[in-house]
N, C-alpha and C positions, 0 to 999 in steps of 0.2 A: 133715128135716135130712139132708144128704148123709152118706154113709158116711165114717167117719174115715179120714184119710190117714196112713200110717205110713211114715217114711223111714229107711232104713239108710244111715249115713254111713261109708264105708270108705276111710280113707287107704291109698293103694296105691303100691308101689314096683315098678319094672320088674325083670325077672329079674337083669340084670347092669348095666344102664346106670346111671351115677352120678346121685345126687340133686342137686337144685338148692337145697334149703332145709334148715333145721334144725328144721322144724315138728315138734312132738310131739303126741301124742293130746290132752294137756291143753289145748294151744292151739286145736286144732280144736274141742274141747268149749267153750272160751271163746267162739269165734266163734258156735257154734250157740246158746249161751245168749243172745248179743246178738240173733241172728235170731229166736229164740223170743220174746223180750221185744218186739221190733219188731212182730211179727205180733199179739201180744196187745194192744198199744197201738192199732195201726191197725184191727183188726177188733173191738176192744172185747170180746175173748174169743170171738168168733164163728168164728174160723178153727179148724176141727176137725182137728187134726193132732198128731202126736207123732213123736219121732225117737230113735235110739240111735246113739252113736258107737262104732265098733270101733277096735281098735289097728291100727298099721301092718301091712300084709300085703304080702309079696313074692310075686308070681306065680311058682309053681313050674313054669314051662314054658320052653322055649328062647327066647332073646331075639329071634331071627328070627321065630318064631311070634307073639310078643307084638306086635312092630312091625307085623305084618300084620293084627291083629285089628280095629283102628279101631272102627267102630260095633258090632262083634260082641263087644266086650270083656265086656259084661254077661252075655250068655248063656254065654260060656266060663268066666267067673269064678264064677258062682253055685254050680255043683257043687263047685268047689274050696274055696270059702268054707264051704260046708256041711260038707265033710270035715275041713278044717283048723282052723276056729275056731267051728264049730257055729252058723253063721249059718243060721237057718231062714227061707228065702225066703218061705214061705207067710205069715209074720207081717208082711210088708211089702208096700206097694203101689208104692213107688218106691225107687231106689237111687242114691246120690251117691258117685262115686269121686273122691277127691282125689288126683290123679296127680302124683307128684314124681319126674321123671326127665328126662334130657336129651331135647330134641326135643318136649316136651309143648306142645300148642297154647295159645294165649292165651284168656282168658275162660272161658266155659262153653257147653256145648251138650248138648241132650237127644237121645236116640236111643230108638226110631226117631223120625224127625222127622215124624210124622203125628199124628193125634188121640190115639193111645194111647202117649204118651211114658212111658218107664219108667226109663231109665238117664240120669243126669246125669254128664257128664265135666267136671271143673274142674281147671285147672292150679294146682298148689300155689303157684307164685310170684304168682298173681293172686288167691289166696283172700282174701276180705274179706266183712264182713257185707253190704254193699250188693250185691255180686255174687250172693250166695246169696239175698238178699231178692228180687232181680229174677228169678233162675232159679226159685225156688220159687213165684213168681207164676204161672209156666207150669204148675206142678203143680196150681194151683187153677183152671186153664182160662183164664188171662188171656193176651192177646196183647200187642203192643208199643204204647207211647205214642209217637207220631211227630209231627213238626212238619209241618203242611200247607203245601205250597209250590205249590199249584195255580196255573197249569196244569202245572207240572213235577211229577214224582213226589214223594211225601212224603219228607222226610228222616228215615230210620228212626232211632229212639232219641232224636231231638233235641228231645223234650219234656222239658226239664230239670226240670220241676215234678213229675215222677212217677217213681217208682223203676222202673216198667216202660219208661221212656224211657232217658235217659242216667244211669247210676249214677255218682255221684261229683261231677258238676259242681256241684250244689247239695247234695251230701252233707256230713256232718259227721264229725269224728273222734271215735270212741267211746273215751273216756278210760279205759275199763276194759280196753282191749286195747292192748298195746304190741308190735307185731310187729318193730320195727326190729332188735332184737338177734338175732332169729331169722332175719332175712333178710340181715343184714350190719351193718356198723359205720356209724352215721349221722353226720351233721354234717360232711361234707367239702365243700369249696368250691373252685372255680377262682379263683386269684388273677389278676386282670386285668392285673397289672403284670409278674409274672415267669412266668405261665403254669403254675405248679405247682399240684398238688392239695394243699391244706393243711387242717388241722383246727382250727377255732376253739377257743379255751379249752384249747389244748394247746401246751406248749412256749413259746418266746419268739417268738410270731408277729409281734412288733413289728419283727423283722429280716427285711426283704424286699430281695433284691438289685435289684429293679426299682423300688423306691420313688423318687419324684422327690426332687431335692435339697431338704433342709430338712424332709422328712417321713419317716416311718418306718411300717412295718407293711404286711402283706398287705392287699390290697383285694379283698373277695369279690364275685364275680358273684352277685347275689341271686336270679337266675332259677332256679337249680337247686341242689338239695341232693343231693350224691352219697352213695352208700351201698354201698361195696365189700364183698364177701362175706368171711366168715371162711374159714378152711381148711375145705373141704367134707367131708361124711361119706365121700365116695368120690372118688377122683382121676379126672382126665380128661386126655387127651393134649393138648388145646388150652387148658390152663389152667396158670398159673405161680404157685407159692407164694413164700414168703419175702419178701413185701412187708410193711414195718413202718412204724409211726408213729415219727418222730423225736421223742424227748423234749425236744430242745433247740429246734428251729425249727418243729415242728408239721407238717412236710411228710411225705408218704409217700415212702419210699425203698426201694431194692432191697437186701435184707440178704443176698442169696445171692452177691454178687460178692466177689472177693478183697479189694477195698478197699470202704470205706463212703462213698466220695465226699467231698464238701466241704460242710460245714454253715456257714451264715452266722455262727453263733456262734463258729466256729473248730474246726479238726480235722474228723474224720469224723462222720457222723450216728450217733446212738446210739438204740437201740430204747427206746421209752417203757417205764417201769416201773409205769404206772398200771393195768395189767391189760388194755390194748387187745390183742386177739389178733393173730396173724399173719393177713395178708390174702391173697386170691387174686384174680388178674386173668385174664380170658379174652382170647384173642388169635386172630388168623388168620381171622376171619369178620366180616361186617358187623354193626353194632349192631342189636338188636331194639328193640321199642317203648320199654322202660324202660331204655335204655342210650344212651350217647353215645360216639362213636369218636374216632380220631385222637390217642390218647395213646401216648407213647413214653418209654423210659428215656433219660435224659441220660447220655452216656458220661463226662462230666466230673464232674458232681456227684452222679449216681446217683438224682436225684429223678424222679418221674413228671411229665411236662409235656405240655401240649396243643399239638400242632404247628400248629394254626390259631388259637391265641390271639393277641390283639392285641399283648400283651407277652410276651416269652420270655427275659427277662434271667436270666443264670446267675451263680452266685457266682464261678465261675472265668471270668475275662474274657479268657483267651488260649486259642487263637488268635483267637477272636471273643468278643463279649460275650454272645452268645445260646447257649441250650442246643443241644447237638448230639446226634443220636441214636446209639445203639449201632450200629455197622456191622452190616448184615444182621439187625438186631434185630426184635423183635416189634412189631406195632401192636396196642395193647390197646383194649378197650372197658371203660367204667366204668359200673356201674349207677347210676341215679338213685333218689332216695328215692321209694318207691311209695305207693300209696293203700290199703294193706292193712288199715287200721283204719277205713276209711270206712263209714258207714251212712247210709241214707236217700237222697233225701228221702221224704216220704210218698206214698201213692197218690193219684191224681186221682179225682174223683167217678165217672166212667164205669167205672173199674176196681173201685172199692169196690162199686158196684152190680152189676157183672157177676159178682163173686165171691159175691154173695148176702149181703153184710154190711150194706150200706146198703139200707134199705127205702124205696122211693119214697113209699109211703103214710104213712110216719112221719117220715122225714128230709128229704123233698123237696117242692118246690112245683111243681105241674103248671101251667105258664103257657101251654101250647099253645093252649087254647081262646080266650084273649084275643088271640093273635097270628096264628093260622092264617088267619083271615078278614081279609085285608089291605085297607086299613091297619089295624093294631091296636096297642094299647099296654097296658102293665101296669107295676106297681111291685111289688118284692119286697124283703124285708129278710132278709139271710142272716148267720148266724154264721160265724166262722172254721171252715173244714173242717180238722180235725186228726185224721184218721181217723174212725171211726164213733163218734158220741157214746155215752157210757155210758148204760145202761138207766136209766130213771127215769119218774116219772109225767108229766112235761112234757118233750117233746122239741123242741129248737130246730131250725129249718130250716137245713140246711147246704148245700143246693144246689137249683137250679131246673132244670127240664127241659121240653122241648117236642117233640112229634111233628108231622110234616107240614110242617116248614119247610125240610127238606133231605132228602137221601137216607138219612140216619140221624138218630137222636135227638140233639138239641142239649142240651148241659149248660152251666150257668153256676155257677161256684163262687167262693168268696172264700178266699184263702190268705194267710198272712203269716208272716214270720220269727218263730219262737218255738216253744213246745211242746217235745216231745222229738225230733221227726224233721225239722222244717222250720227248724231254728235257723240254717241257712246260706243261706236264701233271701235274695237281695240286696234292697236298697232299690229300690222302684219309682220313687221320685222323692225328692229331698232331704227327709229327715226322715220319710218315709213307707215303712213296711215291707210294706204290704198290696198284694195283687195280685188282680184280677178276671180269671178265666180262662174262655174259651169253647172247648169241645170239641165234636166231632161223633163219634158212634159209628160204627164201621166193622165189616165182617164179621170173624169170628174173634175177637171180644171185643177188638178194637183200638180205639184212640182217636186222633184227630188234633187237635192244638192249633190252633184257628183264629185266636184273638186273645188278647192279654193286655194289660191296662191297669192303671195305678196306681189305687189305691183312694182317692186324694185327691179331695175334693169338686170336681166339675166335669169330671173326666177322662172321656173318651168314646172309643169305638171303633166303627167301622163294619165289620160282618162281612159282606163283600160277597156271598158265595155263598149265604147264607141271607137276605140283605137285611135284616139286623137292625142296630139301633143301640142300643148299650149305653152308659148314662151313669150316673155316680156322682152320686146326688142328695145324699147326706150320709153321714157316718160318725157315727152316734149315740154310739158308743163305740169304743175301740181294737180291739175284736174283733167289731164289727158293721158292716155296710155296707148302705145302702139304694140300690137300683138302679132306674132307669127303663129299660124295654126296649120298643122300638117295632119293628114290622115295616112296611116301606113297601110301596106298590104295587110289585110286582116289577119291578125295573130290567131292561129288555130284553125284557119280555113283549110279544109282538106284539099289535096291535089286534084287535078282534073281527071286522073285515071290511075289505075293500079300500076305500081312500078314493077311488080313481079307476081307470078301466078304459078301454083303447083297443082297438078292433077294427080290425086292418089288413085291407086289401083284398087279402090274399094267402092262399093255401091250402097246406096241407101235411098229409101223412098221418102225420107223426111230430112230436114236440114240438120247439119251437125251442130254440136255445141263447141265453143272455143273459149279458152281462158288463158291467162298468162300469170307468171310469177317473175321473180327477179331474173332467173336464168333460163326460163323455159316458156314455151307456148304449148298448151295441151289441147288435144282434139278428142271429142267423144261423139259417137254416133250409134244409131240403131241400124244394124245390118238388115239385109233383105230377109234374113232368117229370124228377125226380131231379137237377136242377141245384142247386148250392149258391147261396144268396143271402145278402146281408147288408145291413143298414141301420143308421144311427146316429141317436141322439136327443141333442139338446143341452139338453133341458129335463127330464131325469130319467126319460124313458120315456113322456112324455105324447103327444109327436108324433115322427114319424120322417121323415128326409130320404129322397129317392128311393133305391131299392135298387141295389146293385151285383150284377151277374149274371155271375160268372166261368164258365169253361168246365168246372171240376171237377164231378164227379157223384158221388152217393152214394145208397144206398137207405136209409140210417140217419140219425138226427139227428147233427149236428156238435156240437162242444164249443168253448167260447171261454175264454181266459184274459185277464183285464184288465190294466191298465197299458199297456205296449206290447202292442197287441192281437195275440194269436195264435189260430189256429183249427186244430182237429184233426178228422179224419173218416176213415171207412172208405170206400175206393173201391168201385166196382162189382166189382172183383176181390177184395174183402174185405181188401186190404192197408191198413195204417195210414198216414196222411199228416198232415204238420204244415206249416203255412205261417204267414207273418206278414201281417196286414192293416195297411196304412199309407196315408198320403196320403188320397185320396178312396176309400178301401177298395180299393186295388189289392192284388193278391196278390204277396207275396214268397216265393220258393221255388217250389213246395213240395218237401219232402223226403219220399220214400216209404220206409217201413221194411219189412223183410222179414216182420214179424209180421202175422198175419191175425186177423180176428174177424168173427163174425156180427152184432155189435152196434156201436154207436158207442163211441168212446173217451171218456175224461175227461182234462182238461188243467188244470194249475194252475202258478203261479209262486211261488217263495219269496222271502224278503227279499233274498237275494243274487243274484236274477235267474235262478236255475236253473229250467228247465222240467221238470215231472214229467208223465208220461203213464201212464195206467192203462187196462187193457182186459181183457175176458173172452175167453180163447182159444177156439178152435173145440172144445176138449175141456172147456169150461166152467171152465178154470183161471183164477185171478185173478192178473194180472201188473202189474208196474210197471217203468219205466225212467226215466232222467233225461238231461238235456242241459245242459252248461255253456257252450255256444256258440250260444245262440239257436235251437236246434233243428236245427242242421246235422248234428251227430253225436249218437248216443245210446249211453249206457254204463250199466253197473250193473244190467242187467236182473235182476229177481227174480221167480220164479214161486212164489207162496205155496201152501201146502198147503190151499187153501180153494176151494170151488166157488161160482160165481156164475151166476145165471140171467138175465143181462141186462147192460145198460150200467152200469158203476160211476160213482161221482161223487167228485170231489176238490174241496176248498176249502182255501185257505191264508190264515192271518193273518200277513202279513209282519212287522208290528211286534212280535209276540210269537214269531215264528219257530215257528209250530205249523201242522200240516197234518193233515187227517183224510180218510180214505177210507171211502166207504159203498157198500154193494152189497146185492143181494137173493139169498138162498138159498131156493129154492122161493118161498114167499110171505113169508118172514121178512126184515125189514130188519135189517142189521147194519152196524157201523162200527168203526173202529180208528184210533188215531193213527199217523201215518207217522213212523218213526224213521230218521234218517240217520246212519250211522256213517262217520266219516272217518278214513282212514289217512294221517296227516300225512307219513309217510315216502314216500308215492307222489306223483308229480308231478300237478299239476292237469290234468284231462282224461283221465287214464289210466284204463283199465277197473277196476283194482284199488283205486282211491282211495276209492270210495264203495260202501257196502253199504246197501241199503234193507231195513228190517224193519218189522213192525207191532207195536204195543203190544197191550195187553189188548183182546180182542174185546168190544164192547159191543152189547147187544141192546135197542133202544128199545121193544120189545114192541108194535110196529106191523106190520101186514101189508099187502101190496100185490101186484098182479099185474104191476106196472110197476117201472121203475127208480127209485131215490131220487135226490134232489138235495141239495146243500149250499150254504150261503152263510155269510159272516162279516159281522156288523154290530157295530161298537163292541167288538171283541175277543171277541164271543160267536158261537158256531156255531149255525146253524138247519138243521133237516132238513125237506125237503119231499117229498111223495109224493102219488100218486093212490090213493084208497081203493078197496077192492073194489067199492064202490057208485058209483065214478066221481067222488067228491067230491075237491076239492083241499084238501090238509091242510098245515099248517105247525106245527112244534113247536120250542120253544126257550126259553131257551138250553139247548143240549145239552152233554154231556160235562163237566158240573160237578157238585159235590156237591148243588146245589140241584135242586128238582123243576121240570122244564120245564112250560111252558103249551102246550096243544094248541089250535089254531084250525082250524075248518072254514070254508073260504071260500065259504060259501053265497051265492048259489044256483049258483055256477059248477060245471061238469061237464067232464070230459075222458075220452076213451077211451085216452089216452096218458099218459106220465109228464110231469112239469113240470120247469122249471128256475128257479133263483133267483139273484139277485145283490143286493148291498147298494150303495146309492148315497146318500151324505149321510145323512139321518135317515130313510131309507125302505128297505124291502126290495121289490125289483121282481120280479114273477113272470111267467114266460112259459109259455103253454100253447096247445094247439090245442083249439078247441071241438068239440063233438060234430058240428058241421057242417064241420069241418076248417079253419075260419078261424083265423088267428093272433090271439092275444089277449095283451095286456100289461096287468097290473094293478099298482097301487102300494099298498103297505101302509105306513101311517104307524107308525113305531116309537115314537111318543109322546115323543120327546126334546124337552125344552124348555130354554130358556136360550141360552147362546152360549159360544164359545170365547174365552178371554181371552189365551192365548198358545199358538200351535201349535208353538213352538220350532223353526220352520223358517227364520226370518230372524234376522239378528244373529249372524253367525259369530264364534266366539271360540275362542281357545286360551290357557289359563292354566296356569301351573305355580307351585304354592306350595311353597317349600322347607320343610324341617322347622321347626316352631314359628313359621312366618311366616303372614302374611295377604296375600292378593291380591285386588285389586278391578279390575273391568272393566265398561265401559258398552257396551251395544249398542242399536241402533235398528232398527225394522222394523215388522212387522204386529201386534206385541203390544199389549195394552191400554195406552193412554197414549202409545204410540209409542216407549217406551224401557224398558230393563230393566237394572238393576244386578245384577251377579253378584259375590258376595263369598265367598271360600273361606278358612276358618281351618283350618290344618293343626296338629293337636294332637300329632303324633308327633315324637319326638326326633331320629330319623335318616332317616325315609322321607319322600318327597315325595308331593304330591297333584296330580292333573291334571284340568282341566275342558276339555271340547271340545264345540263345537256346529258341525257341518259339515252344512249344509242339503242338500248334494248327495247325502249318503248316507241321508237320511231317517231318522236315528237319534235325533233329539231332543237334549237336553242330557245329556251323559255325564260322570260323575265317576268317575275311576279312582284307586284307592289301591294302593300296592305291597303285595305279599303280607306277611301278619303285621303290617299297619298297625294302629295303635291307634285310629284314627278321625279324622274331620274334620267340620266344619260348613259346609254350602253354604247360602248365603242369597240369595234372589231378591227384589228390591224393584221394585215398580211405583209410580211417582209420585215426589214430592219426596224427596230425601235430604239429609243434611248436607253432602255434597260435590258436589252437582249442583243447579242451578236448574231443576228440572223442574216443570211446572204440576201442581197437585192433580188427581187423577183425576175427582172428582165422579161416582163409579161407583155405579150402582144395580144391586146384585147380583141383585135379585129380578126384574129385567126379563125378560120372556118366560116368566114362570111358574117360574123356577128356585127350588129350595128347598135347594140344597146347593152347596158349593164342591168341585170334584173335581180331584184330581191323578192323572193316569194314569202309573203306573210300569210301563214295559215291560221293565225288567231290574233285578233285585236279587240279586246273587250274593255269597255269603260275608259278608253283613253284616246287621245289624239296623238299624232306622231309626226315629227319632222325627221327626215333622213337626209344627211349630208354625205355625199360620195366624194372622196378625195383621191385624186390620182397624183402621185408624188414621184418626182425624179430628184437627182442630186441638186438641181438648181431651180426647179420650177414646181408649182402646184396648180392644179386646176380643180375647181369645186363645182358641183351641181347639187341642187336642193329640191326635195319633193315633200309636199305635205300629204299625209295619208290619214284617212278617216275610216277606211274599210279594209278588210283583209283581202288578200289576192296578190297578183303580181304587181310590183312597182318597178317601172322601167325608167332608166336614165339613158336617153338617146345620146349616142356619141357626138352628135352635132352640138350638144351643149357643153362639151369639153374642149380644151385646147387640142387641136387635131395633131399637133406635133408630139404629144405625149402618149397617144393611144398605142403605139407600136412598141413602146419600151418603158413600161411602168415599173419603177423600182419598189414602190410601196402602195398598197391599196388600203384605204381607211374608210370605214362606214360608221357614221355616228347616228344613233337612234335616240332622239330626244323625245321622251315620253312624258305627257302631261295629262292630268285627269280632265276628262270632258263630261263624264256622267257620274252617277252615284255608284256604279258598279266597281268591283275590285279591278284595278288596271292590270291587264295581262297582255303580253306580246310574245308570240311564237314565230321565230324565223325558220322557215323550212329549208331554204337553200339560197345560194348566191351563184348567179350564172352570167356568162356572156352569151347573149342570144341574138338570133337574127329573125326577121319577119318570115312568116310562112309564104310559100309560093302562092300568089293570088290566082 
């Protein structure tokens, strides 16, 4: 058992700065009792810790010194605490300072911020059980619970199901704690008619000067409950006292003026005699997180009113009927009711295990053996996870786990609203409170939430990067769930060998470059006479047309970028060159850059058409630059603090707007994602507008004496290289949480590096044989099935006004030749827009205004009630498909439920998937009625979008397909 942890809790005041709260030692003790009980419940008594709360302590040092301490507060305070209050630091392992003074930061933070955390700083205005539950989790060695948004960075804290994620979203109010009177006076609201701040259940609130004719009474904006502070313990120069509650009309008015204004009841306002204290308002600075601004005093009636309220009707109607501010008066901010009594939710399974409280051998089911040898399947029955089960002779399984399916351990757990700490979990579907959660373990005892689905029977989710399918078989009782979990043949795994190979009657001493477009595969190489050559294939790289032989020369391999075909190379003088290949491979340009290299460059193009060039400098530095005008000018050069020993490689996935750079340092292959920062204030094309940076450096644990190569197939990145034994190697998918598959393309050999490109459902490989002949090989990526709608035809633009429905019909290359788009806007005030512009290659896009409540997008293929369209007669299993796939290329600021409906004249079969990240969403055919799959009359996809973050909700659907797994 680990040594016990001992926490000293010290409420602390600044030397002279005013306080922000009225918190007492007894209230801090009340919070700590709540936290103690929470850890007792969650760990079932296994959390080995204790604490002691000390009284408020004012630091006896100059205020200027105090303000400069920052992270050094703890080391400075301990000797003083020992001297003044006999705090023996040797008796404690950790120290929590509850800081109550002007300028204190929000939330909590540990110092030093390394493995040896010791001092916790918490701002008193933010003190709550849930905040301390989260921060003390770090004391037990736990990291954060995040929401996986691969391929984007994870959303830190946004696993709402775990206290190590976002505290309070699914937290509950601890009824044993009432902070409101200690932070301020609760239950004030904005009246939407007169714009004043009034208190319900106080005075005659039925009298509102802004009430419509025939009605009476203030009308509260229910969104916010304001909580103005009492007179503070200490004064501040930017705060004003003497604000009181009117006992007649319930409004807040200024009691410090010579007159008391005009009350709707008649005469001046009168301070309430119900014991409500005098209130204080802050002014002169912007509102912080728990405040709202734009409040002023009305010079006519003396109430506090909001200047941007929809209604601002004043009791005094002359000279105007609206409130008028005091000339040169203050602009105030008003605090809103905080979350200071929130606790929970509980810990997720990976956190409970990392803390040592959940025992895998006792509480968990190891399902890895049944799933790691793909394809695999298993069933498991789980009890509700509500912390660690109490000790007893029989222990129920509360989670399942598996190794070898992804880069970290996979966890599956069952949670539901109830118990002591999860009472505020929302319903997962109407009438169902249970959730099935899938996490992946991350370094530093962190966890990423990969999937969440309802526990209702039949619900399912596809966890794409572990290629797992989780399905609810049954709920034997309200607190149990039976799951079926399958691991498919890894989607995107390359085949074991090349399916075809072409040997060209051309020679080169260096590897060729290869790239692809919609209808071609292009090859470029440096001949033995140092001239550049290029040729094109119209059949995916199986045969090539006669070569073009331009005058440019190079001693190194060139590089190609597909789409509108571009070529880059180093000249005989080592300078970098870029040109465009067009027509019958005539050369456009070229443009010669001043940069030089001993190796060939790398070239790629992003979704917006920008060209990116990477190269190794003569000092072995790694460099990048970009062009926004098709290669004519180059800006934003960045030299990274990294060394490269050869030609780098670039690959871009335009649909997901991702790009990776790979290079070799000594014999080690390395890679990183290319990040582009844009300064919107700088004009397009100016040098300062773009800044190129690299993300985390990834090491694939492969070695080579030659340069690496990269390609993108089906939104997945693949790495190619020549081994030290001259074998040709391919590994992927790379840069995902899943484990890649490595293929050795025996019996092929090369003394140079190789190049890759993706074309349709293949990866095409180019290399020079040991006899210097050019070789092109094709690897089948095993994709089966067909594309039902590429969302490239049938342009549309729709606007759905608030609470309305819009319908549009398009025709084109989609299945059945037509598509009906229906948008239902659920929001009261904001509109929703749907766009499909084929020229921008963006798919079907749904955009909602910021803070939008949500909308439903419905795509229908086949007959509808309002259109005479023939039945599809669709066989979804044609071509070996085993799943319906929806490719989501963008999902921002929103959560998404997708319902897939297969309809015949007499039957309907529905499958549902919850989506929180962009990427492929798979509905396996085993989740549908099997009798419908071969003759579907109508296909309906419903996308229910709801806001999950403060971002503007956006959904882009790239394509809809019937697909099969890759050959394993």
